C-alpha positions as CSV (number, residue, x, y, z in Angstrom):
1,M,32.2,320.6,56.7
2,T,30.5,319.4,59.9
3,S,31.9,316.2,61.2
4,V,30.2,313.0,60.3
5,R,28.7,311.1,63.2
6,K,27.1,307.7,63.3
7,P,24.4,307.5,65.9
8,T,24.2,304.6,68.4
9,K,21.3,302.2,68.4
10,D,20.1,303.8,71.6
11,E,20.2,307.3,70.0
12,I,18.2,306.0,67.0
13,R,15.6,304.4,69.3
14,A,15.4,307.6,71.3
15,A,14.7,309.6,68.1
16,V,11.2,308.3,67.7
17,G,8.9,311.3,67.4
18,G,11.9,313.7,67.2
19,T,12.3,316.5,64.7
20,I,15.0,318.2,62.8
21,P,15.1,321.9,62.0
22,D,14.1,323.2,58.6
23,I,16.8,324.6,56.3
24,I,14.8,327.5,54.9
25,A,15.2,331.2,53.9
26,P,13.1,333.7,52.0
27,D,12.9,333.6,48.2
28,L,14.5,330.2,47.6
29,H,14.6,328.8,44.1
30,I,13.4,325.4,45.4
31,L,12.1,324.2,48.8
32,F,12.6,320.4,48.8
33,C,10.0,318.8,51.0
34,G,10.5,315.3,52.3
35,I,7.7,313.2,53.8
36,N,9.1,313.1,57.3
37,P,12.5,312.6,58.9
38,S,13.9,309.1,59.5
39,L,15.0,308.1,63.0
40,Y,18.6,308.2,61.8
41,S,18.2,311.8,60.5
42,A,16.5,312.9,63.7
43,A,19.3,311.2,65.8
44,V,22.0,313.1,63.9
45,G,20.0,316.3,63.3
46,H,20.5,316.4,59.5
47,H,18.1,315.8,56.5
48,F,18.3,312.6,54.4
49,A,21.1,311.2,56.6
50,R,20.1,307.6,56.7
51,P,22.7,305.4,54.9
52,G,21.0,304.2,51.8
53,N,19.0,307.4,51.2
54,R,19.8,308.6,47.7
55,F,18.9,312.2,48.0
56,W,22.5,313.6,48.1
57,P,23.8,311.4,45.2
58,T,20.6,312.3,43.2
59,L,21.1,316.0,43.8
60,H,24.7,315.9,42.7
61,G,24.0,313.6,39.7
62,A,21.1,315.8,38.5
63,G,23.4,318.9,38.6
64,F,22.2,320.7,41.7
65,S,25.7,320.7,43.2
66,E,29.2,320.6,41.7
67,R,30.2,317.8,44.1
68,L,28.5,315.2,46.3
69,L,27.4,316.8,49.5
70,T,26.9,314.8,52.7
71,P,23.9,315.1,55.0
72,F,26.2,317.0,57.4
73,E,26.5,319.7,54.8
74,D,22.7,320.2,54.4
75,R,22.9,323.9,55.4
76,N,25.1,324.5,52.4
77,L,22.1,324.2,50.2
78,L,21.0,327.7,51.2
79,Q,24.0,329.1,49.4
80,R,22.6,327.5,46.2
81,G,19.1,328.8,46.7
82,Y,17.6,325.5,47.9
83,G,16.0,324.6,51.2
84,L,14.8,321.5,53.1
85,T,11.6,320.8,55.1
86,N,9.2,317.9,55.6
87,I,5.4,317.5,55.3
88,V,5.3,315.9,58.8
89,E,7.9,316.9,61.4
90,R,7.7,313.7,63.5
91,A,10.5,311.2,62.9
92,T,9.5,307.6,62.2
93,A,11.3,304.4,61.1
94,R,9.2,304.4,57.9
95,A,7.0,307.0,56.2
96,D,4.1,304.5,56.1
97,E,3.8,304.9,59.9
98,L,2.2,308.3,59.3
99,N,-1.6,308.5,59.0
100,S,-3.7,310.6,56.6
101,E,-4.6,313.1,59.3
102,E,-0.9,313.8,60.0
103,L,-0.2,314.3,56.3
104,V,-3.1,316.7,55.9
105,T,-2.2,318.7,59.0
106,G,1.4,318.7,57.8
107,Q,0.3,320.1,54.4
108,Q,-1.4,323.0,56.2
109,Q,1.8,323.8,58.1
110,L,3.8,323.5,54.9
111,A,1.4,325.9,53.2
112,A,2.1,328.5,56.0
113,K,5.9,328.1,55.5
114,V,5.5,328.5,51.7
115,Q,3.4,331.6,52.2
116,H,5.9,333.1,54.6
117,Y,9.2,332.2,52.7
118,R,7.9,332.4,49.1
119,P,10.0,329.8,47.3
120,R,9.7,329.7,43.5
121,F,9.2,325.9,43.5
122,L,8.0,323.5,46.1
123,A,9.4,320.0,45.3
124,V,7.5,317.3,47.2
125,L,9.5,314.1,47.4
126,G,7.0,311.3,47.3
127,I,3.9,310.9,45.2
128,G,1.8,308.9,47.7
129,A,2.3,311.4,50.5
130,Y,1.6,314.3,48.0
131,R,-1.6,312.7,46.9
132,T,-2.9,312.3,50.5
133,A,-1.5,315.5,52.0
134,F,-2.7,317.7,49.1
135,N,-5.9,315.8,48.3
136,Q,-4.8,315.0,44.8
137,P,-5.5,311.3,44.4
138,K,-4.8,311.3,40.6
139,A,-1.5,313.3,40.7
140,V,1.4,312.2,38.7
141,M,5.1,312.9,38.9
142,G,6.4,316.2,37.7
143,R,5.0,319.7,37.5
144,Q,1.5,320.0,39.0
145,G,-1.3,322.2,37.6
146,D,-1.8,324.0,40.9
147,S,0.5,326.3,42.8
148,L,0.8,326.9,46.5
149,H,0.9,330.6,47.5
150,G,2.7,331.3,44.2
151,A,5.1,328.4,44.4
152,T,5.1,326.0,41.5
153,I,4.5,322.5,42.9
154,W,6.7,319.7,41.4
155,V,6.4,316.1,42.6
156,L,9.5,314.0,42.6
157,P,10.1,310.4,43.6
158,N,11.0,309.7,47.2
159,P,14.8,309.2,47.3
160,S,14.6,306.7,50.2
161,G,16.5,303.5,49.6
162,L,13.2,301.8,50.5
163,N,11.7,303.2,47.2
164,A,12.6,300.3,44.8
165,H,10.5,301.8,42.0
166,Y,13.3,304.2,41.1
167,Q,16.9,303.3,40.5
168,L,19.5,306.1,41.0
169,D,19.8,306.9,37.2
170,A,16.0,307.4,37.0
171,L,16.0,309.5,40.1
172,K,18.7,311.7,38.7
173,Q,16.8,312.2,35.4
174,T,13.5,313.2,37.2
175,Y,15.3,315.6,39.5
176,R,17.2,317.1,36.5
177,E,13.8,317.9,34.9
178,L,13.1,320.1,37.8
179,L,16.5,321.8,37.7
180,L,15.9,322.6,34.0
181,A,12.5,324.1,34.7
182,V,14.0,326.3,37.5
183,E,16.8,327.5,35.2
184,L,14.3,328.8,32.5
């Protein structure tokens, strides 16, 4: 396990506009796609690292991992057939700092990744960002009618602690629905 490191306030401020590398490989079961990295994640170089983000507890609780992984173990997802990317690479304090053009451009870059790596499922984590980036203003959570270069698109709630619409148990249940679909 990679050592856990808490960034300083200066490191977090310096992470504005920073990026983190994708965790991706060919033929994944699922490519999880966040909206964009938090400043905290960019400062430490790992996905969903901000304290309060519920991605890792949700994955574990939904059955994607046999134990609770930390953000510093994000590369271990590849062994399970899962990957991580974002619609927009640029780190911000909040996802609502992104504009529509960035989301649409990010979707085009995401489409190229999906075409190249060919995951079975693309799980977009955030309905609002999905609606804008994919030009699907009436989209709802769950499996989408369209695919992207052969990948089934599945929209899940954003696991950010700032997303008060979903409590942890509800997040686990919606993510579990994806896991069950993948296992079919």
